[in-house]
N, C-alpha and C positions, 0 to 999 in steps of 0.2 A: 504494500500500500504506500502511496506517496512516491517520493523520489526512488528511482531504480526499481519500480514495480515490475515484477516478472523476471528480474535477475536472480541468479543463483550465486551464492558465495560459500566459501569454505574458510573457516577460521580456526586457528590453533592458539593455544596459550602455552607460554614457556616461562620458566623461572628467570631467565636472563637472555640477552641477545646472543651470547656464545652458543647456548643450547638451540636457540631458534635458527641461527644461521648454519649450525652444524647439521640440524635436521633438514634444512632446505638443501644443503649441499648433497646429503645422502639421497634425498628424494630425487634430485636431478640426475643421479647416477643409476637409478632404478630402471631396469630394462622395460618393465611394464609401463611405467610413467613415460619413459622415452617413446614407446610405441603409441601411447595415447596422445602425447603431444604431436608426434608426426602426423597421425590421422587428423588431429584437430586443425593443424595448419594446412593440410591438404584439402579439407572439406569443413570449413568452420561453420558451426551452427549458430554462432553469436559472436559478439565482441568480447575480448578478454581484457581484463584490467588486473593489475597486480603482478606479483605480490607486493604488498606494502607492509611496512613495519610501523607499529604504533606502540606508545608507552602510556601506562596509566599515570594520571596526575592527581586523581582523586578516586580512591578505592579501585580494586581490580574489577574488571568486567567479568560477569558470570556468563561464560559461553554456553552454559547448559540451560539458560533461561529459554523457555519456549517462545516468548514474544519479547522483542525489544523495540523501543522507539529510539531513533537516533536523530538528534537535532544538531546540525552543524553550523557553527558560526565562523565567519571569516574575520580575522582580527590580527592586529600586531601582537607579537609575542610579549611585548612589554606590558600588555594588559592581562597576562595569564594569571598572576596572583589574585587580581580582583575578580576575574571570571571564576576561578576556583572557589572563592568565597561565596559567589552567587550559587554555584553548584551545591556547595555544602548546605546552604540555606534551603534550596529546593529539596535536597535529600531529607532535610528535617521535617518537611511538610507531611510526610506519610511514611508508612512502613515499607513501601516499595523502594528497592535499592536504586539509587542514581549514582552513576560513575562518570568520569570524564577521561578522555584520552586525547593525545596529540600525536601527530605523525613524527616519525623518525626518518623514514624513507618513503616518500610519497610525492606525487606530482604537485600537490597543493599543500605546501608546508605551513601556510598561514591559516590553519584551521584548528578548532577545538570541537570535539564531538561529545555532547552530553548524551548519555545512554541511560534509558529508563527501562528497568527489567520488570517483566510481568509473567504470571503463571498462565495466563490465557488472554485471548482477545477481549473477553468480557471484563477481566481485571483492568486491561488497558482502557477500555471505555469508561469504567467506573472511575479510574484515576483522572481521566480527562474531565469528566463531569464534576468530581469533587475537588480536585486540586488544580488541574489545568485551567479551569474557568474561574477559579477563585480570584478575588481582588489581589491577594498577596502574591500569588504566582504571576499574575499579569504585571504587577509592580516590578517583580524580579526580571521578567522578560524585557520590560522597558529599560531597566537598568543595564541588562546585558546588551541591548541594542545601542546603548551609548558607548559601549566598548568595542562592538563589532556589529556585523550584519548577519542575521539568520539567512543562510543561503541554501539550506536543504533540511527537509524533514521527511522521514520515512519510517516505515515499520518493517522489521524483519521477523519472519515467522519460521520457526524451526520445522523442517520436514521430518 
């Protein structure tokens, strides 16, 4: 839903970048993956983006969450501490986990991603009704828009 609707993505979580890049190196050497990539380039069924590397700046993302909403702001990195404070306050508005990530290797380095974790689509809808439309949340969104511009909002649903 939202930005990138219909796209498929694969995400992994690692303790550190050494582990992440070591796993990526090993995967690139795997004969089966090499064959999949060869076929993919010969007969692409869609556009490919990535891989990208991200780092947590506020709480780790839960990659097991069935539903996540990702809101992406474009901003100068000099505003990162203030934006993290806003994310912390948004996180305190409910029991749903909110995290934030920034790119390490990505074509758009001037981004921060606020990630909202939900157990179901119904939970996401309830959050929007009760928190997302609340005056306090809207105040925080307006404050965030003084630091950067909301450039993407989308929902990822685990298959």
